[in-house]
PQR file with spaces between the fields and no chain letter, atoms N, CA, C, O and H, PARSE charges and radii, in Angstrom:
ATOM       1  N    MET     1     -23.958    4.894    7.400 -0.4000 1.5000
ATOM       2  CA   MET     1     -22.687    4.047    7.095 -0.0000 2.0000
ATOM       3  C    MET     1     -21.610    4.285    8.258  0.5500 1.7000
ATOM       4  O    MET     1     -21.455    5.384    8.791 -0.5500 1.4000
ATOM       5  N    TYR     2     -20.884    3.135    8.591 -0.4000 1.5000
ATOM       6  CA   TYR     2     -19.874    3.148    9.658 -0.0000 2.0000
ATOM       7  C    TYR     2     -18.558    2.519    9.193  0.5500 1.7000
ATOM       8  O    TYR     2     -18.561    1.624    8.348 -0.5500 1.4000
ATOM       9  H    TYR     2     -21.010    2.243    8.157  0.4000 1.0000
ATOM      10  N    PHE     3     -17.694    2.879    9.617 -0.4000 1.5000
ATOM      11  CA   PHE     3     -16.261    2.364    9.632 -0.0000 2.0000
ATOM      12  C    PHE     3     -16.265    0.789   10.037  0.5500 1.7000
ATOM      13  O    PHE     3     -16.571    0.594   11.213 -0.5500 1.4000
ATOM      14  H    PHE     3     -17.691    3.606   10.303  0.4000 1.0000
ATOM      15  N    LYS     4     -16.038   -0.120    9.426 -0.4000 1.5000
ATOM      16  CA   LYS     4     -15.850   -1.467    9.937 -0.0000 2.0000
ATOM      17  C    LYS     4     -14.412   -1.856   10.249  0.5500 1.7000
ATOM      18  O    LYS     4     -14.136   -2.337   11.348 -0.5500 1.4000
ATOM      19  H    LYS     4     -15.790    0.038    8.471  0.4000 1.0000
ATOM      20  N    HIS     5     -13.512   -1.667    9.337 -0.4000 1.5000
ATOM      21  CA   HIS     5     -11.950   -2.084    9.392 -0.0000 2.0000
ATOM      22  C    HIS     5     -11.097   -1.636    8.434  0.5500 1.7000
ATOM      23  O    HIS     5     -11.678   -1.383    7.379 -0.5500 1.4000
ATOM      24  H    HIS     5     -13.736   -1.277    8.444  0.4000 1.0000
ATOM      25  N    ALA     6      -9.876   -1.442    8.427 -0.4000 1.5000
ATOM      26  CA   ALA     6      -8.995   -1.050    7.431 -0.0000 2.0000
ATOM      27  C    ALA     6      -7.764   -1.959    7.311  0.5500 1.7000
ATOM      28  O    ALA     6      -7.355   -2.569    8.299 -0.5500 1.4000
ATOM      29  H    ALA     6      -9.404   -1.648    9.284  0.4000 1.0000
ATOM      30  N    GLU     7      -7.129   -2.063    6.033 -0.4000 1.5000
ATOM      31  CA   GLU     7      -6.002   -3.034    5.758 -0.0000 2.0000
ATOM      32  C    GLU     7      -5.043   -2.301    4.721  0.5500 1.7000
ATOM      33  O    GLU     7      -5.280   -1.395    3.921 -0.5500 1.4000
ATOM      34  H    GLU     7      -7.461   -1.568    5.230  0.4000 1.0000
ATOM      35  N    ILE     8      -3.980   -2.943    4.986 -0.4000 1.5000
ATOM      36  CA   ILE     8      -2.916   -2.320    4.008 -0.0000 2.0000
ATOM      37  C    ILE     8      -2.683   -3.271    2.787  0.5500 1.7000
ATOM      38  O    ILE     8      -2.737   -4.494    2.917 -0.5500 1.4000
ATOM      39  H    ILE     8      -3.788   -3.678    5.636  0.4000 1.0000
ATOM      40  N    PHE     9      -2.442   -2.702    1.689 -0.4000 1.5000
ATOM      41  CA   PHE     9      -2.452   -3.367    0.291 -0.0000 2.0000
ATOM      42  C    PHE     9      -1.026   -3.676    0.303  0.5500 1.7000
ATOM      43  O    PHE     9      -0.296   -2.723    0.032 -0.5500 1.4000
ATOM      44  H    PHE     9      -2.398   -1.709    1.583  0.4000 1.0000
ATOM      45  N    ASN    10      -0.368   -4.982    0.600 -0.4000 1.5000
ATOM      46  CA   ASN    10       0.951   -5.127    0.389 -0.0000 2.0000
ATOM      47  C    ASN    10       1.343   -6.439   -0.218  0.5500 1.7000
ATOM      48  O    ASN    10       1.981   -7.301    0.385 -0.5500 1.4000
ATOM      49  H    ASN    10      -0.961   -5.757    0.820  0.4000 1.0000
ATOM      50  N    LYS    11       0.943   -6.526   -1.380 -0.4000 1.5000
ATOM      51  CA   LYS    11       0.974   -7.465   -2.142 -0.0000 2.0000
ATOM      52  C    LYS    11       2.362   -7.716   -2.622  0.5500 1.7000
ATOM      53  O    LYS    11       3.068   -6.712   -2.719 -0.5500 1.4000
ATOM      54  H    LYS    11       0.424   -5.826   -1.870  0.4000 1.0000
ATOM      55  N    LYS    12       2.967   -9.040   -2.990 -0.4000 1.5000
ATOM      56  CA   LYS    12       4.431   -9.285   -3.489 -0.0000 2.0000
ATOM      57  C    LYS    12       4.941   -8.401   -4.426  0.5500 1.7000
ATOM      58  O    LYS    12       6.076   -7.931   -4.350 -0.5500 1.4000
ATOM      59  H    LYS    12       2.394   -9.855   -2.912  0.4000 1.0000
ATOM      60  N    TRP    13       4.043   -8.124   -5.419 -0.4000 1.5000
ATOM      61  CA   TRP    13       4.583   -7.473   -6.471 -0.0000 2.0000
ATOM      62  C    TRP    13       4.881   -5.965   -6.361  0.5500 1.7000
ATOM      63  O    TRP    13       5.404   -5.284   -7.243 -0.5500 1.4000
ATOM      64  H    TRP    13       3.121   -8.506   -5.480  0.4000 1.0000
ATOM      65  N    LEU    14       4.442   -5.514   -5.064 -0.4000 1.5000
ATOM      66  CA   LEU    14       4.736   -4.050   -4.610 -0.0000 2.0000
ATOM      67  C    LEU    14       5.844   -3.885   -4.015  0.5500 1.7000
ATOM      68  O    LEU    14       6.238   -2.746   -3.766 -0.5500 1.4000
ATOM      69  H    LEU    14       4.018   -6.068   -4.348  0.4000 1.0000
ATOM      70  N    LYS    15       6.669   -5.154   -3.619 -0.4000 1.5000
ATOM      71  CA   LYS    15       7.771   -5.160   -2.666 -0.0000 2.0000
ATOM      72  C    LYS    15       9.064   -5.275   -3.329  0.5500 1.7000
ATOM      73  O    LYS    15       9.130   -5.838   -4.421 -0.5500 1.4000
ATOM      74  H    LYS    15       6.349   -6.080   -3.821  0.4000 1.0000
ATOM      75  N    ILE    16      10.215   -4.735   -2.698 -0.4000 1.5000
ATOM      76  CA   ILE    16      11.517   -5.263   -2.999 -0.0000 2.0000
ATOM      77  C    ILE    16      11.744   -6.607   -2.664  0.5500 1.7000
ATOM      78  O    ILE    16      11.415   -7.022   -1.552 -0.5500 1.4000
ATOM      79  H    ILE    16      10.161   -4.278   -1.810  0.4000 1.0000
ATOM      80  N    PHE    17      12.263   -7.324   -3.490 -0.4000 1.5000
ATOM      81  CA   PHE    17      12.369   -8.688   -3.124 -0.0000 2.0000
ATOM      82  C    PHE    17      13.724   -9.146   -2.668  0.5500 1.7000
ATOM      83  O    PHE    17      13.806  -10.274   -2.181 -0.5500 1.4000
ATOM      84  H    PHE    17      12.530   -6.987   -4.393  0.4000 1.0000
ATOM      85  N    LYS    18      14.915   -8.314   -2.786 -0.4000 1.5000
ATOM      86  CA   LYS    18      16.048   -8.858   -2.153 -0.0000 2.0000
ATOM      87  C    LYS    18      16.853   -7.677   -1.742  0.5500 1.7000
ATOM      88  O    LYS    18      16.490   -6.568   -2.133 -0.5500 1.4000
ATOM      89  H    LYS    18      14.848   -7.398   -3.182  0.4000 1.0000
ATOM      90  N    GLY    19      17.913   -7.800   -0.992 -0.4000 1.5000
ATOM      91  CA   GLY    19      18.846   -6.829   -0.539 -0.0000 2.0000
ATOM      92  C    GLY    19      18.176   -6.322    0.743  0.5500 1.7000
ATOM      93  O    GLY    19      17.117   -6.740    1.212 -0.5500 1.4000
ATOM      94  H    GLY    19      18.208   -8.701   -0.675  0.4000 1.0000
ATOM      95  N    LYS    20      19.060   -5.231    1.297 -0.4000 1.5000
ATOM      96  CA   LYS    20      18.699   -4.746    2.577 -0.0000 2.0000
ATOM      97  C    LYS    20      17.305   -4.129    2.681  0.5500 1.7000
ATOM      98  O    LYS    20      16.638   -4.128    3.715 -0.5500 1.4000
ATOM      99  H    LYS    20      19.920   -4.891    0.917  0.4000 1.0000
ATOM     100  N    LEU    21      16.957   -3.642    1.594 -0.4000 1.5000
ATOM     101  CA   LEU    21      15.419   -3.358    1.761 -0.0000 2.0000
ATOM     102  C    LEU    21      14.232   -4.171    1.348  0.5500 1.7000
ATOM     103  O    LEU    21      13.165   -3.746    0.904 -0.5500 1.4000
ATOM     104  H    LEU    21      17.499   -3.644    0.754  0.4000 1.0000
ATOM     105  N    LYS    22      14.634   -5.550    1.591 -0.4000 1.5000
ATOM     106  CA   LYS    22      13.747   -6.467    1.215 -0.0000 2.0000
ATOM     107  C    LYS    22      12.423   -6.372    2.050  0.5500 1.7000
ATOM     108  O    LYS    22      12.472   -6.234    3.272 -0.5500 1.4000
ATOM     109  H    LYS    22      15.501   -5.895    1.951  0.4000 1.0000
ATOM     110  N    GLY    23      11.459   -6.436    1.490 -0.4000 1.5000
ATOM     111  CA   GLY    23      10.058   -6.195    1.844 -0.0000 2.0000
ATOM     112  C    GLY    23       9.351   -4.974    2.051  0.5500 1.7000
ATOM     113  O    GLY    23       8.162   -4.935    2.368 -0.5500 1.4000
ATOM     114  H    GLY    23      11.419   -6.548    0.497  0.4000 1.0000
ATOM     115  N    SER    24      10.193   -3.821    1.845 -0.4000 1.5000
ATOM     116  CA   SER    24       9.797   -2.548    1.735 -0.0000 2.0000
ATOM     117  C    SER    24       9.247   -2.267    0.324  0.5500 1.7000
ATOM     118  O    SER    24       9.585   -3.009   -0.597 -0.5500 1.4000
ATOM     119  H    SER    24      11.158   -3.853    1.588  0.4000 1.0000
ATOM     120  N    PRO    25       8.396   -1.209    0.108 -0.5600 1.5000
ATOM     121  CA   PRO    25       7.716   -0.864   -0.956  0.2800 2.0000
ATOM     122  C    PRO    25       8.878   -0.530   -2.155  0.5500 1.7000
ATOM     123  O    PRO    25       9.936    0.039   -1.885 -0.5500 1.4000
ATOM     124  N    PHE    26       8.522   -0.959   -3.469 -0.4000 1.5000
ATOM     125  CA   PHE    26       9.433   -0.754   -4.642 -0.0000 2.0000
ATOM     126  C    PHE    26       8.979    0.748   -4.731  0.5500 1.7000
ATOM     127  O    PHE    26       7.783    1.029   -4.805 -0.5500 1.4000
ATOM     128  H    PHE    26       7.663   -1.421   -3.688  0.4000 1.0000
ATOM     129  N    ARG    27       9.985    1.728   -4.722 -0.4000 1.5000
ATOM     130  CA   ARG    27       9.637    3.069   -4.831 -0.0000 2.0000
ATOM     131  C    ARG    27       9.815    3.486   -6.261  0.5500 1.7000
ATOM     132  O    ARG    27      10.661    2.998   -7.011 -0.5500 1.4000
ATOM     133  H    ARG    27      10.957    1.500   -4.662  0.4000 1.0000
ATOM     134  N    THR    28       8.890    4.495   -6.609 -0.4000 1.5000
ATOM     135  CA   THR    28       9.114    5.191   -8.098 -0.0000 2.0000
ATOM     136  C    THR    28      10.388    6.023   -8.225  0.5500 1.7000
ATOM     137  O    THR    28      11.147    5.949   -9.191 -0.5500 1.4000
ATOM     138  H    THR    28       8.203    4.891   -6.000  0.4000 1.0000
ATOM     139  N    TYR    29      10.554    6.801   -7.197 -0.4000 1.5000
ATOM     140  CA   TYR    29      11.720    7.578   -7.122 -0.0000 2.0000
ATOM     141  C    TYR    29      12.605    7.423   -5.841  0.5500 1.7000
ATOM     142  O    TYR    29      12.073    7.335   -4.735 -0.5500 1.4000
ATOM     143  H    TYR    29       9.937    6.861   -6.412  0.4000 1.0000
ATOM     144  N    ILE    30      13.934    7.392   -6.000 -0.4000 1.5000
ATOM     145  CA   ILE    30      14.979    7.461   -5.060 -0.0000 2.0000
ATOM     146  C    ILE    30      15.687    8.628   -4.973  0.5500 1.7000
ATOM     147  O    ILE    30      16.767    8.659   -5.563 -0.5500 1.4000
ATOM     148  H    ILE    30      14.367    7.464   -6.899  0.4000 1.0000
ATOM     149  N    GLY    31      15.307    9.638   -4.345 -0.4000 1.5000
ATOM     150  CA   GLY    31      15.997   11.055   -4.627 -0.0000 2.0000
ATOM     151  C    GLY    31      15.553   11.520   -6.087  0.5500 1.7000
ATOM     152  O    GLY    31      14.376   11.377   -6.417 -0.5500 1.4000
ATOM     153  H    GLY    31      14.430    9.613   -3.865  0.4000 1.0000
ATOM     154  N    PRO    32      16.352   11.996   -6.839 -0.5600 1.5000
ATOM     155  CA   PRO    32      16.107   12.607   -8.206  0.2800 2.0000
ATOM     156  C    PRO    32      15.997   11.337   -9.135  0.5500 1.7000
ATOM     157  O    PRO    32      15.637   11.596  -10.283 -0.5500 1.4000
ATOM     158  N    TRP    33      16.234   10.059   -8.857 -0.4000 1.5000
ATOM     159  CA   TRP    33      16.494    8.962   -9.837 -0.0000 2.0000
ATOM     160  C    TRP    33      15.090    8.077   -9.836  0.5500 1.7000
ATOM     161  O    TRP    33      14.541    7.456   -8.926 -0.5500 1.4000
ATOM     162  H    TRP    33      16.527    9.849   -7.924  0.4000 1.0000
ATOM     163  N    TYR    34      14.802    8.235  -10.964 -0.4000 1.5000
ATOM     164  CA   TYR    34      13.579    7.089  -11.287 -0.0000 2.0000
ATOM     165  C    TYR    34      13.789    5.672  -11.175  0.5500 1.7000
ATOM     166  O    TYR    34      14.714    5.160  -11.805 -0.5500 1.4000
ATOM     167  H    TYR    34      15.249    8.739  -11.704  0.4000 1.0000
ATOM     168  N    GLN    35      13.145    5.080  -10.552 -0.4000 1.5000
ATOM     169  CA   GLN    35      13.307    3.579  -10.143 -0.0000 2.0000
ATOM     170  C    GLN    35      12.259    2.644  -11.097  0.5500 1.7000
ATOM     171  O    GLN    35      12.520    1.483  -11.409 -0.5500 1.4000
ATOM     172  H    GLN    35      12.394    5.496  -10.040  0.4000 1.0000
ATOM     173  N    GLY    36      11.106    3.315  -11.476 -0.4000 1.5000
ATOM     174  CA   GLY    36       9.994    2.606  -11.894 -0.0000 2.0000
ATOM     175  C    GLY    36       9.189    1.929  -11.069  0.5500 1.7000
ATOM     176  O    GLY    36       8.572    0.984  -11.560 -0.5500 1.4000
ATOM     177  H    GLY    36      10.894    4.259  -11.222  0.4000 1.0000
ATOM     178  N    GLY    37       9.035    2.187   -9.888 -0.4000 1.5000
ATOM     179  CA   GLY    37       8.338    1.493   -8.829 -0.0000 2.0000
ATOM     180  C    GLY    37       7.058    1.843   -8.851  0.5500 1.7000
ATOM     181  O    GLY    37       6.543    2.268   -9.885 -0.5500 1.4000
ATOM     182  H    GLY    37       9.535    2.955   -9.489  0.4000 1.0000
ATOM     183  N    PHE    38       6.311    1.692   -7.583 -0.4000 1.5000
ATOM     184  CA   PHE    38       4.875    2.124   -7.544 -0.0000 2.0000
ATOM     185  C    PHE    38       4.644    3.236   -6.633  0.5500 1.7000
ATOM     186  O    PHE    38       3.811    4.080   -6.964 -0.5500 1.4000
ATOM     187  H    PHE    38       6.730    1.347   -6.743  0.4000 1.0000
ATOM     188  N    SER    39       5.429    3.380   -5.249 -0.4000 1.5000
ATOM     189  CA   SER    39       4.989    4.246   -4.480 -0.0000 2.0000
ATOM     190  C    SER    39       6.149    4.226   -3.482  0.5500 1.7000
ATOM     191  O    SER    39       6.998    3.339   -3.576 -0.5500 1.4000
ATOM     192  H    SER    39       6.106    2.695   -4.981  0.4000 1.0000
ATOM     193  N    ASP    40       6.231    5.235   -2.458 -0.4000 1.5000
ATOM     194  CA   ASP    40       7.100    5.065   -1.269 -0.0000 2.0000
ATOM     195  C    ASP    40       6.338    4.742   -0.018  0.5500 1.7000
ATOM     196  O    ASP    40       6.803    4.993    1.094 -0.5500 1.4000
ATOM     197  H    ASP    40       5.542    5.956   -2.382  0.4000 1.0000
ATOM     198  N    HIS    41       5.014    4.111   -0.223 -0.4000 1.5000
ATOM     199  CA   HIS    41       4.387    3.681    0.750 -0.0000 2.0000
ATOM     200  C    HIS    41       3.371    2.593    0.296  0.5500 1.7000
ATOM     201  O    HIS    41       3.095    2.556   -0.903 -0.5500 1.4000
ATOM     202  H    HIS    41       4.636    3.907   -1.126  0.4000 1.0000
ATOM     203  N    PHE    42       2.835    1.770    1.081 -0.4000 1.5000
ATOM     204  CA   PHE    42       1.814    0.716    0.545 -0.0000 2.0000
ATOM     205  C    PHE    42       0.432    1.301    0.852  0.5500 1.7000
ATOM     206  O    PHE    42       0.259    1.784    1.971 -0.5500 1.4000
ATOM     207  H    PHE    42       3.060    1.800    2.055  0.4000 1.0000
ATOM     208  N    PRO    43      -0.513    1.302    0.011 -0.5600 1.5000
ATOM     209  CA   PRO    43      -1.636    1.698    0.080  0.2800 2.0000
ATOM     210  C    PRO    43      -2.739    1.131    1.287  0.5500 1.7000
ATOM     211  O    PRO    43      -2.719    0.016    1.808 -0.5500 1.4000
ATOM     212  N    VAL    44      -3.520    2.039    1.509 -0.4000 1.5000
ATOM     213  CA   VAL    44      -4.486    1.454    2.639 -0.0000 2.0000
ATOM     214  C    VAL    44      -5.902    1.568    1.900  0.5500 1.7000
ATOM     215  O    VAL    44      -6.143    2.262    0.912 -0.5500 1.4000
ATOM     216  H    VAL    44      -3.537    2.945    1.085  0.4000 1.0000
ATOM     217  N    TYR    45      -6.768    0.751    2.579 -0.4000 1.5000
ATOM     218  CA   TYR    45      -8.197    0.887    2.241 -0.0000 2.0000
ATOM     219  C    TYR    45      -8.846    0.576    3.338  0.5500 1.7000
ATOM     220  O    TYR    45      -8.243    0.000    4.244 -0.5500 1.4000
ATOM     221  H    TYR    45      -6.573    0.187    3.382  0.4000 1.0000
ATOM     222  N    ALA    46     -10.302    0.928    3.463 -0.4000 1.5000
ATOM     223  CA   ALA    46     -11.071    0.856    4.674 -0.0000 2.0000
ATOM     224  C    ALA    46     -12.299    0.044    3.986  0.5500 1.7000
ATOM     225  O    ALA    46     -12.598    0.105    2.794 -0.5500 1.4000
ATOM     226  H    ALA    46     -10.792    1.395    2.727  0.4000 1.0000
ATOM     227  N    PHE    47     -12.957   -0.742    5.001 -0.4000 1.5000
ATOM     228  CA   PHE    47     -14.294   -1.209    4.786 -0.0000 2.0000
ATOM     229  C    PHE    47     -15.284   -0.604    5.439  0.5500 1.7000
ATOM     230  O    PHE    47     -15.160   -0.386    6.644 -0.5500 1.4000
ATOM     231  H    PHE    47     -12.714   -0.792    5.970  0.4000 1.0000
ATOM     232  N    LEU    48     -16.421   -0.236    4.753 -0.4000 1.5000
ATOM     233  CA   LEU    48     -17.445    0.423    5.430 -0.0000 2.0000
ATOM     234  C    LEU    48     -18.661   -0.246    5.496  0.5500 1.7000
ATOM     235  O    LEU    48     -18.810   -1.000    4.533 -0.5500 1.4000
ATOM     236  H    LEU    48     -16.522   -0.413    3.774  0.4000 1.0000
ATOM     237  N    LYS    49     -19.640   -0.242    6.333 -0.4000 1.5000
ATOM     238  CA   LYS    49     -20.957   -0.814    6.576 -0.0000 2.0000
ATOM     239  C    LYS    49     -22.079    0.109    6.306  0.5500 1.7000
ATOM     240  O    LYS    49     -22.167    1.199    6.872 -0.5500 1.4000
ATOM     241  H    LYS    49     -19.520    0.370    7.115  0.4000 1.0000
ATOM     242  N    LYS    50     -22.882   -0.296    5.497 -0.4000 1.5000
ATOM     243  CA   LYS    50     -24.075    0.617    5.215 -0.0000 2.0000
ATOM     244  C    LYS    50     -24.934    0.159    6.363  0.5500 1.7000
ATOM     245  O    LYS    50     -25.011   -1.052    6.568 -0.5500 1.4000
ATOM     246  H    LYS    50     -22.810   -1.182    5.037  0.4000 1.0000
ATOM     247  N    ASP    51     -25.625    1.052    7.179 -0.4000 1.5000
ATOM     248  CA   ASP    51     -26.618    1.044    8.033 -0.0000 2.0000
ATOM     249  C    ASP    51     -27.726    0.453    7.508  0.5500 1.7000
ATOM     250  O    ASP    51     -28.133    0.896    6.434 -0.5500 1.4000
ATOM     251  H    ASP    51     -25.562    2.036    7.013  0.4000 1.0000
ATOM     252  N    ASP    52     -28.364   -0.543    8.081 -0.4000 1.5000
ATOM     253  CA   ASP    52     -29.770   -1.022    7.684 -0.0000 2.0000
ATOM     254  C    ASP    52     -31.011    0.123    8.040  0.5500 1.7000
ATOM     255  O    ASP    52     -32.085    0.185    7.441 -0.5500 1.4000
ATOM     256  H    ASP    52     -28.033   -0.902    8.954  0.4000 1.0000
ATOM     257  N    LYS    53     -30.661    0.833    8.948 -0.4000 1.5000
ATOM     258  CA   LYS    53     -31.819    1.963    9.211 -0.0000 2.0000
ATOM     259  C    LYS    53     -31.573    3.103    8.519  0.5500 1.7000
ATOM     260  O    LYS    53     -30.633    3.834    8.832 -0.5500 1.4000
ATOM     261  H    LYS    53     -29.789    0.782    9.434  0.4000 1.0000
ATOM     262  N    VAL    54     -32.510    3.414    7.362 -0.4000 1.5000
ATOM     263  CA   VAL    54     -32.168    4.476    6.431 -0.0000 2.0000
ATOM     264  C    VAL    54     -33.534    5.480    6.547  0.5500 1.7000
ATOM     265  O    VAL    54     -33.600    6.511    5.878 -0.5500 1.4000
ATOM     266  H    VAL    54     -33.274    2.820    7.108  0.4000 1.0000
């Protein structure tokens, strides 16, 4: 198995849609205050290819 490529999962519903932070991740916490978001970063995922030679 080998690495093919990686991508960032940054769908619209994960982002702040207005204000000075527009386009950044909708965070769960900002300091000690709960905001109800998802994370302070976008998740990443990788594509792997299985070798034909086993």
